[in-house]
N, C-alpha and C positions, 0 to 999 in steps of 0.2 A: 503493497500499500505506500504510497506515496505523500508529499503533504500538499498534491493538489486535489484532494478532497476534497468532497464538496457536501453540505446538507442542502434537501431540498426545503424549496420556500411552502412553508404553512398554507393550509386545505383555504384556509379561513381569512390568508393575507394577502389574496392575488391582488387587489383590487388595494393595496394598502402601502406606502412605501416608506412606513417604521420598519416592517421588516425585516432586518439588513445582516441575516443568517446566510439570506440565499449563494451555494457556491463560496462560502467561507471557509478559508487555510483555517485548519484545523491544527494545532498540532503534531510534529511526527509525531512516529511510534517510538522512538530514542528518545521523547520529549518529558521530564518529568516536571509535579508539580512543584517540586523546589525552582526546581531549574528556572521555572515561568513567576516566581515567585505568584503561587498560586494558593489560597488560604482556606479556600472557598468550603462550604462543608461541602459539598456535592462533587467535588471537583473529579476525582477518581473514575464518575462516572461520566463527566466531560471530556475527558483521556481515552474512553474507552467511543466516543463516538467512530472512530478514525479506522475504526476494529467492521464497520458497517458500512455496508456501501451504498450509496442512492437510495439506491431502489428500496432495500433492505428497509431503512428508515423509512421511506415514504411509506411501503406498506400497512403498517402499523399504527401508521399516525391520526389517521381516522379514528382507528377504536380506544388509541390512548388518549384522545380528549373526550369519546360519548363516558367511556368511565369515568373519569375523572368529574365529568357533570350529571351523572349518573352517583356517585358517591363525594365526593368534596359539596359539589354545590348544594344539595339539601341538607346539610350540616352544619353549612355555614348559613344559611336561610333563615332555620331555623333558630340556629344559637341567635341572631340578630333579632330578628323575633321575640325570643324569649327577654334578652336584654332590655333591649326599647318599653315590654312591656313591665319587668322593674321596675323603670326611672316616671310610665307613669302612673303604676302602683297607686302611689300618694296623689295623684287627678284624681281617679274614681273614687277613692275612697275619701277624699274629700270633700264629694257628693251624700257622704253620708255624716255618722254621728261623730269622726274623727275629731274635729276641730270643737267644740264640746268637751269630747270628751280626755282631751288630752288639754283644754285651756288654750287652743291656738290662736286665740282672736286677737283682732287688729295687726298690727308688723308682724309676730311672729310664724305664722304661717308660709309668710314670706322669708324667713330665714329659713324657715325647717323644712321650702321648696331647696333655696339658696345653698345653703350646707350642703347639701348633694355636691354641686360643682364646686364648693372648697377642700370636699374631698379628694374631685377629681382632677385636681389643677395640683396639688400639695402631689400630687402620682403620677401627673401624666408621663413628666420627664424621667424617671426614676421605670415605668412601667414600661416605656420603647427600649429603656437602657437598658432594662431583662429580656426583653425578647426576643434582641441579639445573641444574648450568651446562652439561654432556656430555649429547652425544645421546647418548641412553639404546642405543639401538640398536648403535651401536657400540662404546660405553664397554665393554657387558656381551659382546657376540664379543671384544673383546681379551680381559676378562679369561678367555674362556672360553681364548682360545689359550696366553696364558700359563699356564693348571693345565695345559697338559697338556706344558708343557717339566720343570717342578717336577714331576711326576708321575712321568714320565721319568728325571727325575735321582736320583729315589726306585732306583733300581737296580742305579748306581756304587757307591751309598753301603759305605763300610768301615765307617766311626767311630763310637760314639757324638753325639761333636759333629756332624758334617756333618748327623745326621738330621733335630739339633734346628732347625737355619736351615731345611732345607726344608719340614719341621712350623710353622715361624711363616712364612714366606714367604708357604705356600697358605692360612694360615687370612686375612692380608691380604689378598690378591689374591681370594678367594671372601667378603668384609667386605661387599663389593655386591651379592651377586646374590640374595640375598634383598629387601631392598630395592627392588634394579631392578623383578624382579619381580613384587611389589608394584605399584610403578609404574606398571608396564604396564599389569596390569589395570589399576589407577583410571582409565588413560588412554582403554580407550576401553570398558567395561562398567559400565553403574548400578550406586548403590550396593546394589539388594536383587538385581543376577546376582552382585555381589561376592562374598560368602560359597561357594554352591553352586564358579565358576570355583575360590575358590582355596582350595576343599580337597580336586576334584580334582587341580591339581597338589601340595599337600604330600601328596598319596595315592601321589604318585608315588613318596615317601621310599619304602613299601611296596614299589615296584617295582625300585628299587633294592636294596632288603634281601636278595629274592626271584633277580633278576639274581644282586646281587652272590656269594651262596651257592651256588647253581650255581656261578657265574665261579670262585670260591673252591677248591670241591668239584673242582670239572670238571679245574682248573692244578693242583693239589695232587695227580694221579694224572699226572701228566707226569712220568715217571720218566729218561728217554733224552735231554732239550734242553742237557745241559750247562752247564743253568744251573738257580739256585733255583726252587722256587717263587712264594714271595713277589716275586723280580725278577719275576716274570714277572707276579702281580699289579699291580702298580704300569708293566708294560710294556701291556699288553694296555688298561689305563683308558687309560693315555696317549693310546695313537692313537684310542681312539673318540672323545676331548674331539676331540685338531685334527681330527678328521673331520667334527663336529660345532659345534668350532666357525665352520667356512668354511659350514655351511647358515645358523648361525642371522646372520652377518655380511650373507649373501647375502637375505635374504628378511625376516628383521624390522625395521618401521619404526621410527623416530625420533619419530613420533608421526602422528594422521591428515595432517600437509601431505605427508608423503613416502611413505605409502600405496601402492604403487605398488600391488595389488591393489584398488583400490576408484580407482570414476571418480570426477570430480570434486561429483561431486550427491550420491553416496555418503559422500564423504568431509564433507558439511559436515550433512549427515542424520550420521552417527560422532559427530562434537561436539553438535548437537541430542539423540542419546540421554544425553551422560553432563552434560550443561548442569543439569539437575534434581542433582545431586550435590553442586552446591550449594561446591564447591572450586577450580571452572576447569580445567584440566587441567596448565600446570606455567610456571610464569615460572623464570626464570633468575636476573630480580635479588636478590639477600641482603639482611635487611633485620633490621638491629639490634633494633629496639623486639623483634621476634615471639619472639627468640630468649628476652627477657628472659620474658615474657608464658609461653613454652613453660617454661620453669625454675621460673613457677609455679604455675602448672595440676595438679592434685591426677589431672587423668582422667591426662596422658603418665606421675606417675612411680606413680598404680597400675597401667596397661599394663608400666611398668617394672618393679615389683616380680614381675607374674606371669614376665616376659619372663628375669631374672634367678633362680625358683622353676623353673621349665621348664626353664632349664641347666641348676640344679643335675641335675637328675633324668636327660634328655636324653645330661651327658656320662658318667654314671654309665653305662642305659645299651649307650650305643652303644661306648662302649670298653671296656669291661668284658662283656658280652652274654656273648663267646663263654667268654671266662675263666668267668665266674659253671654256664656249661653245661657247662664241663671239669671243671671241680669238683666235677660228679655221680656223675664218672666215666665220661664219656664219653673217645672222645679227640679230639684234634682234628680232623681232619677229618672228623667226624659232629656234632665241636658247629659245626661252621659251617653246618651242610647244617641242623641242626636250627633256626637263626635266622629259615629261608627262611616260615614256621612265621607266626610277629610281623610280616612281608616282609603276607606274604596278609590279614593285619587290620585293616593300614593301611591295604595300599590298598581294600580293600571298606569300611572303616570309617567312617573319615577322610571320602569326597564323603557319605557315608548323613547324615553331621550337618550336613556342607554345604548338602544336599539339602531338609535340614529348615528350616536356618534361613535358608531363602531362601524358599519357600513359608508359613510359617509368622510370622506377624506380628511381628515383640518380642523371640526369642526365643535369637538369640543369646546373651546373658546366661550363661540359664535352661541349655543344651546346654550349654555350659560347665561347668557346675560338677556336671550329667548324668554329663558323659562320664569328667571327674577324678574320681570315682566309681568308673568300671570299674578303671579300672589301680593305684585304689590301694585295694583291696579283695584284686588279684594281688601286691604288693608284702607286704600283711599276709598272704597266706599263704602269699609265701614267706621270709614272716620266722617263722610261727610252725609250717611244716609243716615234719615230722623230714627227715634227710635216706635212711628209710626209701622212705620215695615220694617216690622221685626223678623219674619223670612226671610225677605233680602240682607238685611243682617248680616241673619245664619247660612245663606247659602255663598254669601262673602267671607265667612271663616272656613268655610268647608276650601277653601280656595290654600287656605297656608298650607293644608300636606302637600303642597308643590316645594316645600322648602327643603323635602329629603334632595331631589336633582341638582339643583348647584351646590349641595354638596356632597356629592358623590362626584360631582364631575369635579370636585375640586381633592379630593382624595383620591381618580383619577392621574392627575396630571404629574397629583406629587409623586403616587407609587412611576408613572412614567417619566418622569423626568428631572431626579434626582439623583445620581448613583454616587454611591459610597457611600459602605454599610453603616460605618456611624454617621457620618453626614445625614441619614436618609432617617438614623433613629432618632438623632435631633430636630431634623425639621419634623417629620411627625410631631415629636416631645410638645415640640413650640404648639403648630399649628393645635391641637389639644389640649396644647394650657391657655391658651386665647380662645380659642372652641370654649374652655368648659367659664374664662374667665369673659366672656359674651353671657353664658349662660346663668353667670350669678348677677348680673348687670340687668339681663332680663326680667331674673323672677322674683329682681327689686324697686321697676321702673311702672309696674302696676300697681297705685296709691289707692288703697279701697275711703279714699274721698272724693274720687273722682271714678265709684262705682257708677250705673256699669258700662258709662262710656269711656271712661278711662282714655281722652284723649292724649297727657301728657306719654304715657307707655305706646301706641299707636304714632305719634310723631317720630318719634325713637327708633318706632322698627320702620318704618318710613324709608329715614335717613340711613340707616345702617343696607336698606337694599338699591340705595343708589349707589349709594359708594359699593356695593359686590359688583354693583354694575360697573361701575368710572375704573375701579381694579382691575378687573380681566377685560375691562379692552385695551388698558395699560399692558398687563401682561400678554396679552395674546399679540400686542405687536411688539414688544421689545424680544417675545423670541423669537418668532421669525427674521429680526432683525439679526439675532444671533444664529440662528441657520445661516443667511447668505454673505455674513462675518466669513463663517467657519470654510462655504462651500468658495466662495473667493483669495480666501488663504490657504488655499490646497495649490501642492506646486505641478508644473506639470507634467511631471511624470506618476501623479499619485493623482488616482481615483478615485468617485463614491464609493469605488464595490470597495476596493482597499483601504480606505479609510476607517467604512463597517467594520470590514473583516479586522480590521488592528483595534479597536471597540469593544468586538467581542471577546476578543484575548483581554482586555482591559476589562471588561467587567468581569472578570473572574480573578483578576490581580487586583481587587478595590481599588481600582480608579474609580476616582468621579468625577461627572459628568465636564466637571471644569479641567479636570486634568485629560481626561479622553480626547482628542479633539478630532476624532470619527465619529463623536457622540453628537444625535443630531435632535430639538425634540420635535416632541407632540407640538401639538397647536388645534 
């Protein structure tokens, strides 16, 4: 076998210039991972690619993708559904006797909603660094098991101080889940496949809203259980998490190395599929130089600011959605049920945005901008419509379910455009730190004195949507300019293909997107 060995282009990537693995020159048979400076956890599988012909690799590529879609995707979708259901549990419980039972009147409830984000904020960066160092499947499954314990403890609460402690801990142990799932998708799917998969699993936020609304509505009718409805909500959701933690720990692999549902050849093909991402798979070593690069990278901070703005909106909507609808004259139990359509909209629209971003080239930023305009219109409708038209106000509130689309597209830009594992871990940590900060702000801009209109809170969220749109436009222009600059900087002997081939190897050497001159940004 010569060094001229090539890897065939992905079937799903035929319409995308993002995939640069096609015809890549992989290391010669005598090359070792030490010679190449490779420390990736799957580098042994990467080096085995040279042992197969392009035809052999191509023959099972679609089979491997289907296996991943049948096993990996359902696991992460249900996990994300449960994680968001945990967050919403307080919202649904508040529609019943939680607030008077625990003395959460006035600003106390706002602080209970906000302290979850303080826990999230406290642990966001450490959680991302742990994801880099620890087996990701076992780490994530353990976090789900801990959620179960914390949620069930909510049912034993009797005072304000106790719920503050538990909500802080729940925020801590959920801080690593979204970045962990992002990392899992990046480990098993190519750049062009990621937007759709990410949008599908975030769409399950909508499913959790539907499940939670029906669950809260049903448990609200339990009158003879000898236990308050709000306590039943926490106990039932906690039990669901316990069952799922066992499933997750049993079936979720840490990487292609221990994916038991793949044959050895299919594990090699799984790595060949993602080699063109130009970021490797995972390196456990911490590199301080990448920390400095992340802190000075305008892309990282642009995305983090988008995270803050979307967090403000999410913090307001997720914690005060029921209160907003209840303030329009609906009962608490009906206010819970009326949040179901918002979940249905999210479950439908978010995956459609991912589908569009997957099959149309370089439209992730454009899709983010367009899809942000719809919920922005909904907020303007709530802000400007009189209380006499309460069903128009409810319909406008449902449009906030679309917020998940710009959030997940920002994640896909982060996963695709930040190379270097320490740099990406820190970038993820910064994104979720600012996102948690935004959620904290969003949970506190709703003043009880402004109920039921909450004009100040609505104005703040409108400003955040406008900021998201402006920053996304800037990021789009900046990355397009950088791609053109790199293309123009290539010398006469270097081709786009040659630069891409080198970028693939540099990805497995843990080079950053700024160090790898063959790296090109997804727009």
